[in-house]
C-alpha angles and dihedrals in degrees: 000000000000121000089248091063090057118105121226132197132204127203126193100201104312096337122094108227100178146001129181138065118357096257091053091049092046091053092048093049092046091053092047092052090045088059086057093232111175100225116104111242120226120195122200141182093251093222104044102020091232105159116244129207119206131192102231099175119135124012129338093262093052091047092048091048092051091048089051090049092045092053098036112128114259117265115266111264124225109260121232133190124335127050103330096174090059092046092238113177125190119225133165116260121193117205136157119262093256089053090053089049091052092047095049090052093056120099109268093017134258098318095053091045093050094047090052092049092051093047092050091049096048090052093051108117090219087068091060092046090052092047091051091047092048093048094047092046094049091051093042093050094051097044108021103029090112097040123105115275095014093135094047092049091052092051090051090048094055090040088054090235102153096178092046092048092050091050093049094052098038092104097046120107109287098242093048091044094050094046093049092047093050092049092049097045095095090051091062099036098084095046095046090052094052093045093051 
């Protein structure tokens, strides 16, 4: 997925002021600042909660254009030797001798065994749970760290207690509560299915 396909979200204090592509969010944040509103604005990658900094100088069109440039996908690099159609890249891997012995003994050799291990790990549902917990916690820490029941909500998030999490964040401002709940949803999905 390219960076341009990523969705971003901006909050002015506890209020969500924009969500969408980076140019849409940049325009909304620019307008918010042009109105000289006092609340600080925080911008996040909507899926990972990674904080985003934008250069909002000039008019809204200039700010949106800079944001699009900042988050444009990198240019395609010329491919060298190897298997360019597969997108194979060579990197150094450091392992202990016993690990190399095990890899060499696998059908297809070390490369095939490593690819299979990485594919299996990336499909592990625990990875999605962890990503959801990390994204929800980063967002909550940034916007709800001083709110009532933050610590209890964080404990419920990492305990995968969906009901407890919802109860702890029930009194939070609606936009903060809704976004935290949306981010955390995948963390609770597997556990709720097993308990049903």
